[in-house]
DRENMARVO-464051 format. One record per residue (C-alpha): z, y, x; residue in three letters. Coordinates in steps of 0.25 Angstrom, whole numbers, plus 5000, padded with zeros to 4 digits. Layout:
N
ZYXAla
...
This chain:
864
501550225192Thr
502450335193Met
503650325203Ser
504950295201Val
506050345212Lys
506650205213Ala
507150195229Phe
507350285240Lys
507250245254Leu
508450285262Val
508650265277Ser
509650155282Ala
509550145296Val
508850235305Glu
507950195316Arg
508850265327Glu
510050185321Met
509250045324Leu
508450085338Met
508950205342Gly
507750245352Asp
507250095354Lys
505850095345Ser
505549975349Tyr
506549915338Ile
506049875324Asn
506749815312Ile
506449685311Glu
507249635298Cys
508449695290Ile
509549645282Glu
510649705273Cys
511949645268Cys
512849745260Gly
513049865269Lys
512549775281Asn
511249795287Leu
510649715297Tyr
509349755305Ile
508549655314Gly
507649705324Thr
506449665333Asn
507249665346Asp
508349555341Cys
509449655337Phe
510249645324Ile
510849775318Tyr
511949785309His
512149925301Phe
513149955290Leu
512350015277Leu
513150135269Asp
512550185257Glu
513050335253Lys
512750415242Val
512650555240Ser
513250635229Thr
511750665225Ala
511650505224Gly
510850495237Lys
510950375244Ile
510950355259Thr
511350245270Phe
512050265283Ala
511850125292Ala
513050115303Thr
512650015313Lys
513649905314Gln
513049815326Leu
511849775333His
511549635339Lys
510449585348Tyr
510149445345Leu
509549415359Gly
508249345356Leu
507249475359Lys
506549435344Lys
506549525332Pro
507649485321Val
506649435310Ser
507649425300Glu
509049455295Leu
509749395283Lys
511249415280Ala
512249305273Ala
513349375269Ser
514149275264Ala
514149205279Leu
514149355284Thr
513049295293Arg
511649365295Leu
510449275298Leu
509649315309Val
508149265311Leu
507649305325Cys
506749225333Asp
506549095322Asn
508049085322Thr
509049125310Ile
510449155317Thr
511649165310Leu
512449295314Val
513749365309Asn
513549475300Met
514449575306Met
514349555321Asn
513049485322Leu
513549385330Asp
512749245329Pro
513649115322Val
514449055333Pro
513848915329Thr
512448975332Gly
512048935319Ala
510448955317Arg
509248925311Ile
507948905319Lys
506548905317Gly
506449015306Ala
505349115303Val
506049185292Thr
507049155283Phe
507849195270Thr
509149175263Leu
509149105249Asn
509849215239Glu
510049105229Asn
510648995237Pro
510648855233Val
511948805241Ser
512948875232Gly
513848885244Asp
514249045247Pro
514449015263Phe
512948975266Cys
511649035264Val
510348975263Glu
509249025271Val
507748975269Cys
506849005284Ile
505348995285Ile
505348885297Ser
504448895310Val
504048755306Lys
502748765299Arg
502848775283Arg
504348745283Thr
505648805275Ile
506948775280Gln
508248805270Met
509548825278Phe
511048845274Met
511648935282Val
513148945283Phe
514049025292Glu
513848955306Asp
512848855303Arg
511448825297Val
511048695290Gln
509548655284Ile
509448625270Val
507948605268Lys
506648605274Glu
505348635267Val
503948635270Phe
503048725264Thr
501448715260Pro
501148825268Glu
501748915280Gln
502848985273Pro
502949135277Cys
504149195268Ala
505049135260Val
506149185248Ala
507249085242Val
508049075229Asp
508848945228Gly
507948825231Tyr
506548915228Tyr
505848965241Leu
504849075238Cys
503649055249Leu
502649135255Ala
501749035261Leu
500449065269Thr
499549075256Thr
500449075245Gln
501749095239Tyr
502648975235Ile
503948935227Ile
504648815234Leu
505948745229Asn
506348685242Tyr
507248595233Asn
506348525227Thr
505148565235Gly
504248605223Val
503348725226Ser
502648825218Gln
501348905221Asp
501649065218Leu
500349135223Phe
499549135235Pro
499749245245Tyr
499149255260Cys
500249275270Ser
499349295281Asp
498849425275Glu
500149485269Lys
501649465273Arg
502149385260Pro
503449425253Ile
504449325246Val
505649395241Lys
506749335232Arg
506949445222Ile
508049365212Gly
508449235208Arg
507149145207Gln
506149265209Glu
505349315220Phe
504349435224Leu
503249395232Leu
502149475238Ala
500949435231Gly
499449445233Pro
498749575229Gly
500049655232Gly
500849595220Leu
502349575221Gly
502449445213Met
503749395206Phe
503949245206Ala
505149155202Thr
505449025208Val
504748945196Asp
503349035202Gly
503249125190Ile
503249265190Ser
504149345179Gln
503849475184Arg
502449565185Ala
502049585200Pro
502149715206Val
501049775213His
501349815228Trp
500449835240Ser
499649745248Glu
500649735260Asn
502049735256Val
503049705267Ile
504249675259Gly
504649685245Ala
506049695238Ala
506749695225Leu
507549805220Cys
507749785204Phe
506949825197Pro
506049865209Tyr
505149785219Val
505049865233Val
503949835242Ala
503749885256Leu
502249895263Asp
501849975275Asp
501950105268Glu
502850105255Phe
503950055249Ile
503450025235Thr
504450005222Val
503949935210His
504649895197Ser
504849765193Met
504949805178Leu
503649855177Asp
502949825192Gln
502449975193Gln
502550045207Gln
503750125206Lys
503950205219Gln
503250215232Thr
504050255246Leu
503150275259Pro
503950195270Phe
503050155281Lys
503350045293Glu
504249975282Gly
504349825286His
505449765279Ile
505949785265Leu
507149715259Gln
508149715248Asp
509649655251Phe
510449655240Glu
509649765232Gly
509549865244Lys
508149875248Val
507949915263Ile
506549945270Val
506449945285Ala
505449995294Thr
505549945309Asn
506450065312Lys
507250095299Gly
508050045288Val
507950105274Tyr
508450075261Ile
507850085249Leu
508950145238Val
508550125223Pro
508850255214Leu
509850205203Pro
508950145191Leu
509550245182Glu
509050365190Lys
507650305191Gln
507650285176Ile
508050415172Gln
506850465182Asp
505850385175Leu
506350435161Leu
506350585167Ala
504850545170Ser
504750495156His
504450365162Arg
505050275150Val
504550145151Glu
504850135165Glu
506150195164Ala
506550095153Leu
505849965161Val
506850015174Leu
508050035164Ala
507849885159Lys
507549835173Gly
508949895178Ser
509749815168Arg
510049725179Arg
510549815189Asn
511649885179Ile
512749845172Pro
512449805158Lys
513349915150Glu
512850015159Lys
511349975158Phe
511349985143Gln
512050135142Val
511050165153Met
509750075147Tyr
510050155131Lys
510150285138Arg
508750265145Ile
508150205132Leu
508650335126Gln
508050425136Gln
506850355136Ala
506750365121Gly
506850525122Phe
505850515132Ile
504850455123Gln
505250525112Phe
504950665119Ala
503450605120Gln
503450575106Leu
503350425109Gln
504450405097Phe
504250245096Leu
504550235110Glu
505550335107Ala
506250265095Lys
506250125102Glu
506950195114Leu
508050265106Phe
508250135098Arg
508350045110Ser
509250145117Gly
510150165104Gln
509950315106Leu
510950395097Asp
509950445087Val
510650585088Arg
510250615103Glu
508750595094Leu
509150695083Ile
509850795092Ser
508450835097Leu
507950885084Tyr
508651025081Pro
509651025070Phe
509550875064Leu
510950825070Leu
511950875060Pro
512750995062Thr
513950905062Ser
513450805072Ser
514250785084Ser
513050725093Phe
513050765107Ile
511750745115Arg
511850625126Ser
512250665141His
511550665150Pro
510450685140Pro
509450585134Leu
508150685135His
507850825141Glu
507650895126Tyr
508550995120Ala
507850975106Asp
506450935099Leu
505851075101Asn
506051055116Gln
505450915116Leu
504250955107Thr
504151095113Gln
503851155099Gly
502851065095Asp
502851045081Gln
502050915079Glu
502950845089Lys
504250895084Met
503850835069Thr
503450705077Lys
504950695082Cys
505450725071Lys
504550625062Arg
505150525073Phe
506550555072Leu
506450545057Met
505850395058Ser
506950375069Tyr
508050415061Leu
507650345050Asn
507650215057Glu
508950225064Val
509850285052Arg
510150145047Ser
510350065061Thr
511450065070Glu
510950185078Val
511350265066Ala
512850245067Asn
513650355068Gly
512550455066Tyr
512050425052Lys
512350565048Glu
511650625060Asp
510450535057Ile
510250555043Asp
510350695044Thr
509450715054Ala
508450635046Leu
508650715032Leu
508350845042Lys
507050775046Leu
506550735033Tyr
506950865026Ala
506250945037Glu
504950855037Ala
504950845022Asn
505050685022His
505050595011Glu
506150515017Ser
507250635015Leu
507450585001Leu
507550445004Asp
508450475015Leu
509450555005Leu
509450454994Val
509750345003Ser
511050325011Glu
511150435021Asn
512150505029Phe
511450645029Cys
512550755032Leu
512650845020Leu
512950995025Thr
511750975037Asp
510750895027Ser
510950995015Ala
510651115024Ala
509451055031Trp
508851005016Leu
509051155011Glu
508551205022Lys
507251125019His
507251145006Lys
507550995002Lys
508351024989Tyr
508050884982Phe
508450814994Ala
509750894997Leu
510050864983Gly
509950714986Leu
510750744998Leu
511950804990Tyr
511850684979His
511950584992Tyr
513250664996Asn
513750664981Gly
513350804977Gln
512550774965Asp
512950924958Ala
512350994972Ala
511150904970Ala
510850924956Leu
511051074958Gln
509851074970Leu
508850984961Trp
509051084948Val
508751194956Lys
507451124960Ile
507051084947Val
507351224942Asp
506451294953Gly
507751364960Asp
507351274972Ile
506151234977Gln
505951084982Asp
504750984977Ser
505350864983Thr
505250804969Arg
504350844958Ser
505350754947Asp
506650824952Leu
507050844936Tyr
507050694934Glu
507650654947Tyr
508850754942Ile
508750694930Val
508950554936Asp
509850594945Phe
510850654933Leu
510650514925Thr
511150444937Phe
512250554940Cys
513650514938Ser
514150644938Asp
514450674923Gln
514550834926Asp
513250844934Leu
512450764922Val
513050864911Trp
512850984921Lys
511350954924Tyr
511150894909Ser
510751024903Glu
509651064914Trp
509050924913Val
508950924898Leu
508351074898Gln
507251024908Lys
506950904900Asn
507850844889Glu
506950694888Glu
507150684903Val
508450744905Gly
509150674894Val
508950544903Gln
510250604912Ile
511050554899Phe
510150424895Thr
509850354909Lys
511150354915Arg
511550224922Pro
512050144909Leu
513350124916Glu
513650264918Glu
513450294904Gln
514350194899Glu
515350224912Lys
515250394910Thr
515650474899Asn
514550544897Ile
514750554882Asn
513350534874Pro
513950634863Asp
514050734874Asp
512550694878Val
512050704865Ile
512650854862Arg
512050904876Cys
510750854870Leu
510850924858Asn
510051044863Lys
508950934868Tyr
508350844855Pro
507550754865Lys
508550724873Gly
509550694863Arg
508650594856Val
508350524869Lys
509950514872Tyr
510250474858Leu
509150364860Glu
509750314873His
511150304866Leu
510650224854Val
509450144859Leu
509650124875Glu
511150114876Arg
511250064862Lys
512650134857Ile
513050104844Glu
513450234839Lys
513150294824Glu
512950434829Lys
511950414841Tyr
511150324831His
511250424819Thr
510950544829His
509750484835Leu
509250434821Val
509350584815Val
508750644829Leu
507450554826Tyr
507450594812Leu
507650744815Glu
506550724825Ala
505550664816Ile
505750754804Leu
505650874814Gln
504150814818Leu
503850784805Lys
504150934800Ser
503150984810Val
502050874808Thr
501650784796Thr
500950694805Asp
501750584814Asn
501550624829Cys
501950524841Thr
503350594842Glu
503650564825Thr
503150424827Thr
503950394839Glu
505250454833Leu
504950374820Leu
504850244828Phe
506250284834Lys
506950324821Leu
506450194814Arg
506850114826Ser
508250164827Leu
508450164811Leu
508050014812Gln
508849974823Lys
510050054823Ser
511250014813Asp
512050134817Leu
511550264811Tyr
511950324798Arg
510950274789Ile
511450364777His
511450494786Phe
510050464791Val
509550424777Leu
509950544771Asp
509150614783Lys
507950544780Ile
507950574765Gln
506750664761Gly
505950634773Thr
504750544775Glu
505350454783Leu
505350334774His
505250234784Met
506550274790Glu
507150284776Ser
506850134774Ala
507450084788Ile
508750164784Leu
508650104769Tyr
508549964776Gly
509750004785Lys
510650034771Leu
510049884767Glu
509349974755Glu
508149894757His
507549914744Glu
507350064746Lys
506850044760Ala
505749954756Leu
505350034744His
505150154754Ile
504450074764Leu
503550014752Val
503350124743His
503650254752Glu
502950204764Leu
502050094759Lys
502350034772Asp
502349874768Phe
502349824783His
503649924786Ala
504249854774Ala
504049724778Glu
504649764793Glu
505749824786Tyr
506249694779Cys
506049624793Ile
506849714801Trp
507949744790Asn
508149584790Ser
508149574804Glu
509449484809Asn
509649454794Lys
509649324787Asp
508249274779Val
508849304767Gln
508949464769Tyr
507449454775Arg
507049394762Arg
507849484755Arg
506949604761Leu
505649534759Phe
505849514743His
506349664743Met
505049714749Leu
504349624741Leu
505049664728Thr
504749804732Val
503249774733Tyr
503149694719Leu
504149794712Asn
503849774698Pro
502849864693Gly
502049874706Thr
500649884705Ser
500249934719Asp
499349834725Cys
499749894738Glu
501249834736Leu
500749704730Val
499949684743Met
501049724751Ala
501849614743Ala
500949514745Val
500749534761Asp
502249524762Leu
502349394754Leu
501249354763Asn
501649394775Asn
503149364774His
503149244767Ala
504349174775Ala
505249314772Glu
505249264756Phe
505849174746Asp
504549114741Ala
505249094727Ala
505849234724Leu
504449294729Val
503649214718Leu
504649274707Gln
504249414712Leu
502849414714Val
501949444701Pro
501249324695Asp
500049394696Ser
499949354711Trp
498949254714Ser
499449134724Val
498249184732Gln
498849304735Leu
500149254740Leu
499549124746Ser
500149154761Pro
501549184754Phe
501449054746Leu
501048964757Ser
502049024766Gly
503149004757Ala
502748864753Val
502748844767Arg
504148894770Gln
504648824758Ser
504148684762Ile
504448704778His
505948734772Thr
505848614764Lys
505448524775Arg
506448574786Met
507548564776Thr
507148404773Gln
507048394787Val
508348444791Ala
508948354779Leu
508348234783Gly
508948254797Leu
510248274793Ala
510148144784Gln
509848074796Ala
510948134804Glu
511848094793Asn
511547944794Leu
511647944808Ile
513147984806Tyr
513247884795Lys
512747774805Tyr
513547824816Glu
514847804808Lys
514547674803Val
514247624817Lys
515547674821Gln
516347604809Arg
515647474813Gly
516347434825Thr
517847424821Pro
518947474833Ile
520247384832Leu
521647444835Leu
522947364837Ser
524247404844Asp
523847324855Arg
522747404859Lys
522947524870Val
522547654873Cys
521347664884Gln
522247784888Val
523747774887Cys
523647614887Gln
524647614874Asn
524347534861Pro
523947614849Phe
525047634840Arg
524147704828Glu
522847664821Pro
522247804828Val
521447794841Phe
520247854849Val
519047774853Arg
518147804865Tyr
516847764865Pro
517047674874Asn
518047584863Gly
519347624871Gly
520447674861Met
521447784865Val
522647854856His
522247974850Lys
523248054859His
522647984871Cys
521348034868Ala
521748174865Ala
522648184876Asn
521548134887Arg
520148174885Pro
519148084892Leu
517848114897Asn
516548154891Ser
516148014889Asn
517447964883Met
517548084873Ala
516748044864His
517747964855His
518047934843Ser
519447944836Ser
519847864822Ser
520847804815Ser
520647654813Ser
521447574803Asn
522347494809Gln
522147364812Thr
């Protein structure tokens, strides 16, 4: 994997400071507590140094060690281990299998001589169970075979707590609370020394390699596993992290989050706990100690001590980003959360996400970039500002400092590659479209929508119109200039309309329809303008463009008056008379408008109805003067004229009748006579002039609509009389009369008909009429008899009820009292309720009872 500069190796104690020219002296063990560094040597000395960290102006870190004192322990054996217990100001020293307590400052043994004997190796419990701040818990591997002992160590005394036996000989131990993590001869185990419960972890041969057991955090250990693996294990015997691959011959390991540092005989290697990859290798010969002390990682050879100084995580992350290693940078940034205060971390992490987003963007990894921009809550203007001219000239945006990327603009980023440029523009379109309605857009809506409009216009994108007809924050000046530049005149009209400048919009659109400027966005732009004017509430504009619209197409153009929303027609002052005057030059438009007033809006004004009738008439006569045959147009007009003449009662009948005189419009004349109640004339025209017997029947029907039966009968008798006029010998009329009687038997009074028909007609000829008339007569008689019978029965019931009521006398005396007021009756008038109770008439009137007592009888009885 690619390397990261995570640590620098800095010298802390030079060999001269320790041994001068005595080359036989070797470092055996080290301990560091705060600024105090202790070194144990092979010739039974302890050295105490003070370590001072210095940072140069360039940020370079160095350490200066000042020797405080050194002490000979007098045993001529190496000092094997040193552990500081700073709360007790004691240093625990293992030498010749004995742990001695010495003062941290002067290195003198404690006066009581307290010590622990028979220890092969020892460790402190960093998660103590006792809870006593002036006591440390020490675990030793005893010289007794297969034995571990737990001690409590105080300032000047020691106390054994527990002795535990192990299945095999232990060779390394780490402690956390009650849990011991042990390297035995052939395997690692977890042992709870309080309960005695043990759990096998994995096999390991301590004869071949040196085991490593290291507590790295609460209830978690790092172990040297088989096959060169650094394994993580919790006290529950499970691994929550993937192992790291280090070399087969690791001597020591330490944790400096998020890295695991390991030492072998040639190198120091650095692995990330976050992705298990090896990140750094530092050559280091003859190293034999690697330990971490409160986050400080120290390595030592036999002759010198060095400190591994971690580079600030932010610097490491920035280095990774500079190498475009986005994934690693993000993993490291996320992992650094626990080492940085929350507020500072959030600011830093957002910025890293944004930087990472721009790196992905520059590599055209748009999906990844979008996700990073969104997570990093990028000020979207940072992205827009990469695209020349997209931000409005009025925008106050200034790019982030330090910059989030290294590009001046899109041209530099794509190096003029048009295909890449197009892809980037397409990405920005979709990104802006997504964020414009989210929180991200707050405060920058104008910048976002204006940029989006410019991108759409330039790319000839269909969404341009959708943007302009929905809610948007496009800045007028900028957007208008851009749309004009790209010849998007229709869209520019929409922009003007959205900004309340309808006059400017219409002016543009009219120029497009007239061909003065070119824009093929809408092939139906004329119809669009008509529609626009129809719903335009500015009357001046409607009048201004009415002539233009009508000249283009009067039948479509008239919609600006006929299709207006109803509430607006009623509310506004577009006067129908003004419209009609305007339409005088446009006959088809004028007819359509009058039809709208009369037939759709049903305005009941005589002048509009008469005007429309006259226009129909003139059009029909005009067409008839050109051709004798009835064309479709004539037929359609005749149908409209007849329908209007029949249904309307508002036109001037005599005026229209005068106009029709002398023409061949017989049916229309008949309808008009009908309106004047001159039915004989009308029927005469239908029967004798038109010979249209069906029309004559229809005439009787529609003229008697909503009238009584007698009126209808009068009309049908009148028609029959016209057919049977004295002296009529026309066979056709006779047959019409017979058909009329047989088809409409119910409409005639049979007795009158029999007086009218000639004696020469046979019964067979009129049999349908006669049987219908007889059936009707009998039906009427029977229905009358039924009604009479029912009425008599009802009358009988009432008589019986009356007799029954009189059958039970009601006795009233001055001793009877009213049920309401409890006073006696003084006059022979009372009200009786159905339950038999009697009350005064005035009491009943003043106090209406509930519904079941309201059914009462009031009567004046004879006094008894």
